[in-house]
Steps between C-alpha positions, in 0.01 A plus 500: 500500500324657797241756404451837666168385646664215690770731637235755598290241686805353676608847610147577619485177703844572649393851605179370656692233695759755617224722636260233629736281704635772735156659528331175600781427745463841664121467520533158664758629751284801592195276540690264732626792711148636536362160598769473767415849631135399532590179689739689730247774573229243571725314746596825673137611532387166641793492744411849620135399544606196702734716710236765567257232621775382741498155341856528370830630631738746334653226286229315309578207272300406196423168667335682794287712267384192311424308821298794635310522169624849413653377173500207269843381401628746238694419187829675428461639146876482442519123550134395456530303824342553839674743731700316765353487849798691641400821319429751773381854564658721766279772646677789670334831588201404281732461199527163329796333332470169316796264483530221243801272552635755747496782243263794543251554218407859427 
């Protein structure tokens, strides 16, 4: 027969798992989003610096920034792979927009 202690410990473990799994998942998701924001902001800042020095045009690819030594090749935190070379930044009226796979990143 199962004692009350065993049932208590099983219930306690179940409660901990029910709380820990979603919490860890949310923390990991938030961390990944923040890492991506940092990478995007860094690319935008370096593209703007290149543009202001008249070394780049209004559409700057990641490949150009790496070749001109403004950036090292960044890693996409969502996939843990290098960003593709066709990632680009569009500068219009001193505002920057970064596009990854043709989709604008905020």
